[in-house]
KOLDO-938421 format. One record per residue (C-alpha): residue in three letters; x, z, y. Coordinates in steps of 0.25 Angstrom, whole numbers, padded with zeros to 4 digits, always signed. Layout:
% KOLDO-938421
ALAXZY/...
% end
This chain:
% KOLDO-938421
MET-0068+0298-0165/ARG-0069+0284-0161/PRO-0078+0279-0151/ALA-0093+0276-0155/ARG-0091+0262-0152/TYR-0082+0259-0163/THR-0093+0262-0171/ASP-0102+0252-0165/ALA-0100+0237-0173/ILE-0106+0230-0161/ASP-0096+0234-0151/PRO-0083+0234-0160/PRO-0070+0241-0152/THR-0060+0231-0147/GLU-0046+0231-0151/TRP-0041+0240-0142/GLU-0051+0250-0143/VAL-0048+0250-0158/ALA-0033+0252-0157/ASP-0036+0263-0146/TRP-0046+0271-0155/HIS-0037+0269-0167/LEU-0025+0276-0160/CYS-0033+0287-0157/SER-0040+0289-0171/GLN-0026+0290-0177/GLY-0022+0301-0167/GLY-0034+0307-0169/GLY-0030+0314-0183/GLY-0039+0310-0196/ASN-0050+0301-0190/THR-0052+0290-0197/THR-0050+0276-0190/THR-0059+0264-0190/THR-0054+0250-0186/THR-0063+0239-0183/ARG-0057+0224-0187/ALA-0062+0210-0189/GLU-0061+0205-0202/LEU-0062+0190-0206/PRO-0070+0185-0219/LYS-0060+0182-0229/TRP-0063+0167-0228/LEU-0061+0165-0214/ASP-0049+0174-0215/ASN-0042+0166-0224/ALA-0046+0153-0214/ALA-0039+0159-0204/GLU-0027+0163-0211/ASP-0028+0148-0217/ASN-0027+0143-0203/LEU-0017+0151-0198/HIS-0007+0147-0209/ARG-0011+0133-0205/ALA-0007+0136-0191/VAL+0006+0141-0195/ASP+0009+0130-0204/TYR+0006+0121-0193/ALA+0014+0128-0183/LYS+0026+0128-0192/ASP+0026+0114-0197/THR+0022+0108-0184/PRO+0036+0106-0174/TYR+0035+0103-0160/GLN+0033+0087-0157/GLN+0036+0081-0145/TYR+0026+0069-0140/ALA+0037+0058-0141/ASN+0027+0047-0134/GLU+0026+0045-0119/ARG+0016+0054-0112/ILE+0018+0047-0098/ALA+0014+0034-0095/GLY+0023+0025-0087/GLN+0022+0016-0075/THR+0015+0003-0080/PRO+0021-0011-0075/ASP+0011-0011-0064/GLN+0014+0001-0058/ILE+0029-0002-0059/GLN+0026-0017-0051/ALA+0018-0009-0042/ALA+0029+0000-0038/ASP+0038-0012-0038/ALA+0030-0019-0027/ILE+0029-0007-0020/ARG+0044-0005-0019/ASN+0046-0019-0016/MET+0038-0020-0004/GLN+0045-0007+0003/GLY+0050-0013+0016/ASP+0044-0026+0016/THR+0034-0023+0025/GLY+0043-0016+0036/ALA+0051-0028+0036/ALA+0041-0038+0037/LEU+0033-0031+0048/GLY+0047-0029+0055/SER+0051-0043+0054/LEU+0037-0048+0060/ALA+0038-0036+0072/GLY+0052-0042+0075/SER+0047-0055+0077/SER+0034-0051+0083/ALA+0042-0045+0094/ALA+0051-0056+0097/ARG+0039-0065+0099/ALA+0032-0054+0107/SER+0043-0054+0117/TYR+0042-0069+0117/VAL+0044-0074+0132/ALA+0036-0088+0134/PRO+0044-0097+0143/THR+0041-0096+0158/VAL+0033-0108+0165/MET+0042-0115+0175/PRO+0034-0124+0184/HIS+0042-0136+0191/SER+0040-0140+0206/LEU+0037-0154+0213/ALA+0047-0151+0224/ALA+0059-0148+0214/THR+0055-0161+0204/ASP+0063-0173+0208/LEU+0053-0183+0209/SER+0062-0194+0207/ALA+0059-0196+0193/TYR+0045-0198+0195/MET+0048-0210+0206/ASN+0043-0224+0203/PRO+0056-0231+0200/PHE+0048-0244+0204/THR+0044-0238+0218/GLY+0056-0246+0224/GLU+0053-0258+0218/VAL+0039-0258+0221/GLU+0043-0256+0237/ALA+0053-0265+0238/ASN+0042-0275+0233/ALA+0032-0271+0243/LEU+0041-0271+0254/ARG+0045-0285+0250/ALA+0031-0290+0250/LEU+0029-0284+0263/GLU+0042-0291+0269/GLN+0036-0304+0263/THR+0024-0301+0270/ARG+0030-0297+0283/GLN+0038-0311+0282/ASN+0025-0318+0279/ALA+0018-0312+0291/GLN+0030-0313+0299/GLY+0029-0328+0296/GLN+0015-0331+0300/VAL+0018-0323+0314/GLY+0028-0335+0316/ASP+0018-0345+0311/VAL+0008-0340+0320/PHE+0018-0340+0333/GLN+0024-0353+0329/SER+0010-0359+0330/ALA+0008-0353+0342/LYS+0020-0358+0347/ALA+0024-0344+0351/PHE+0034-0344+0339/GLY+0046-0335+0343/GLY+0040-0328+0354/SER+0038-0314+0357/ARG+0025-0313+0352/GLN+0030-0316+0340/ALA+0041-0308+0338/LEU+0029-0297+0341/GLN+0021-0301+0330/SER+0032-0301+0320/ALA+0037-0288+0324/VAL+0023-0282+0322/THR+0023-0290+0309/ASP+0037-0282+0303/ALA+0032-0270+0309/GLN+0018-0271+0301/PHE+0025-0274+0288/GLY+0037-0264+0290/GLN+0025-0253+0290/ARG+0018-0259+0279/ALA+0032-0260+0272/ALA+0036-0245+0274/ASP+0020-0240+0272/THR+0021-0248+0258/SER+0035-0241+0255/ALA+0032-0228+0258/GLN+0017-0229+0250/LEU+0026-0232+0238/ARG+0036-0222+0239/GLN+0025-0212+0241/ALA+0017-0218+0230/ASN+0031-0215+0221/PHE+0033-0202+0227/THR+0018-0197+0224/GLN+0019-0202+0210/ALA+0032-0196+0208/GLN+0026-0182+0212/GLY+0014-0184+0204/ALA+0022-0187+0192/ALA+0032-0175+0194/THR+0020-0165+0197/GLY+0014-0170+0184/ASP+0026-0166+0176/ILE+0027-0152+0184/THR+0014-0150+0180/ARG+0015-0155+0165/ASP+0028-0146+0164/LEU+0021-0134+0169/ALA+0009-0136+0160/ALA+0019-0138+0148/GLN+0028-0125+0152/GLN+0015-0118+0152/ALA+0010-0123+0139/ASN+0023-0121+0133/GLN+0023-0106+0138/ARG+0010-0104+0131/ALA+0013-0110+0119/SER+0024-0100+0119/LEU+0016-0089+0121/ASP+0007-0093+0111/SER+0017-0095+0100/ALA+0021-0080+0103/GLY+0008-0077+0101/LEU+0006-0084+0088/ASP+0020-0078+0083/LEU+0015-0064+0086/SER+0001-0066+0079/ALA+0007-0073+0068/PHE+0017-0060+0066/LYS+0006-0051+0067/GLN-0003-0060+0057/ALA+0010-0060+0048/ALA+0011-0044+0048/ASP-0004-0043+0045/ILE-0002-0053+0033/TYR+0009-0046+0029/GLY+0002-0033+0030/ALA-0009-0038+0021/GLY+0000-0044+0011/GLN+0007-0031+0011/ALA-0007-0023+0008/ALA-0011-0034-0002/ASP+0002-0032-0010/ILE-0001-0016-0009/ARG-0015-0018-0015/ASP-0009-0026-0026/ILE+0002-0016-0029/GLY-0009-0006-0028/LEU-0018-0013-0039/LEU-0006-0015-0048/ASP-0003+0000-0048/THR-0016+0004-0050/SER-0016-0004-0061/GLY-0003+0001-0067/GLY-0009+0014-0064/GLN-0021+0012-0073/GLN-0012+0008-0084/GLN-0003+0018-0082/GLN-0015+0029-0084/MET-0021+0020-0096/ALA-0006+0021-0103/GLN-0005+0037-0099/GLY-0019+0038-0105/ARG-0014+0032-0117/LEU-0001+0042-0118/ASP-0011+0053-0115/LEU-0020+0050-0126/ASN-0007+0048-0136/TYR-0002+0061-0131/GLN-0015+0068-0134/ASN-0017+0061-0148/TRP-0003+0067-0152/LEU-0006+0080-0146/GLU-0019+0080-0155/GLN-0012+0076-0166/GLN-0001+0087-0166/GLY-0012+0097-0164/TYR-0022+0093-0174/THR-0017+0103-0183/LYS-0016+0115-0173/SER-0030+0110-0168/GLN-0035+0112-0183/ILE-0030+0126-0184/GLU-0036+0129-0171/TRP-0049+0124-0174/ILE-0049+0133-0186/SER-0044+0145-0181/GLN-0057+0142-0170/ILE-0066+0142-0182/LEU-0061+0153-0187/GLY-0061+0161-0175/SER-0076+0159-0173/THR-0081+0160-0188/PRO-0092+0170-0189/GLY-0087+0183-0195/SER-0073+0184-0189/GLY-0078+0194-0179/VAL-0085+0203-0191/THR-0080+0218-0187/THR-0078+0228-0199/VAL-0075+0243-0197/ASN-0066+0249-0207/ALA-0060+0264-0208/GLY-0046+0267-0208/GLY-0033+0259-0205/GLY-0032+0254-0191/PRO-0035+0239-0185/LYS-0033+0229-0194/GLY-0038+0214-0191/SER-0039+0202-0200/PRO-0026+0194-0201/ALA-0033+0180-0202/LEU-0040+0185-0190/GLY-0028+0189-0181/ALA-0020+0178-0186/LEU-0032+0167-0181/GLY-0034+0176-0168/GLY-0018+0176-0166/ALA-0016+0161-0168/LEU-0028+0157-0159/SER-0022+0166-0149/GLY-0009+0162-0152/ALA-0012+0146-0150/ALA-0019+0148-0138/THR-0007+0156-0131/GLY+0002+0146-0136/ALA-0005+0134-0130/THR-0008+0141-0117/LEU+0008+0144-0116/SER+0011+0131-0120/GLY+0003+0123-0112/GLY-0006+0118-0123/ASN+0006+0114-0133/PRO+0000+0114-0147/TYR+0012+0117-0154/VAL+0015+0131-0147/ALA-0001+0133-0147/GLY+0000+0131-0162/VAL+0012+0140-0163/GLY+0006+0152-0154/ALA-0006+0150-0164/VAL+0003+0152-0177/ALA+0010+0163-0171/GLY-0002+0171-0164/GLY-0009+0169-0179/VAL+0002+0176-0186/LEU+0003+0187-0176/GLY-0013+0190-0176/GLY-0012+0191-0191/PHE-0001+0200-0192/SER-0008+0209-0180/SER-0021+0209-0191/ARG-0015+0214-0201/
% end
């Protein structure tokens, strides 16, 4: 006898329990076989069978169609221009900075001119002597000589009036007068020559001082020039770096703009492809939608108990379940391809219908 739980309509037996009990009853000798099966209303069975025919016709009449349009958006003109700009910048920075570094190193090793002061002892003062000193001295001596002669004349006149002209006293007075004027002549000549030498020495000293100052000024100017060059090289490097950074920012903005354009283009391509997929799968989605409606219709799960025969199901219900199972399996194995899923639905429906007969 079958287990008591098989008579309970609230807890129907599973497929395996029915099959197991059926095999046992066949070998028991004369016992009546009781089977449990799900029956669909006639209208629901016809609707399921009609939907199955639609699925078969769709699978037979719909060949595989490859999407003929582009699916990947290419680079935009802005992206290409940005890439070319970056490519053209390669090596420029190194070359420019290398040139600046070479020039900077040359100026950094610059040696300023050495200051070489002159000495007064080594200076020839002849060029600084007054060329008119000799003439001035000669004129002064001539004037003294004229004065001496006048003095001697006066001495002669004095002695002549005293009736002592030509005597020893006159000779002595004349000698004294000559000596005095000779000393004056010597002093005058020495003073003129000393003044000339002093003037020449002062002029030479002034030139030596000015030459030293000029050399020192030139040395400072040379060092300042080298320092300015180094500062200019550094400033040029900073300006070049700032210019390069500005170029890179501009290129980045251009590339960003191109990327946004590419995203928009890719969005349009994806939308076109999605619309194409929806168009290609419209009939299939209608079939699946009807199958879902039929599968969830009340009454499809009514259980009846019949005597005699073996387990027997509804061909339409079996076809409907097989179609749904085949569609799901085909979609899983094909990665979501609508055509493979449709073929799977047809194959599952046919096998499901055969197995329930």
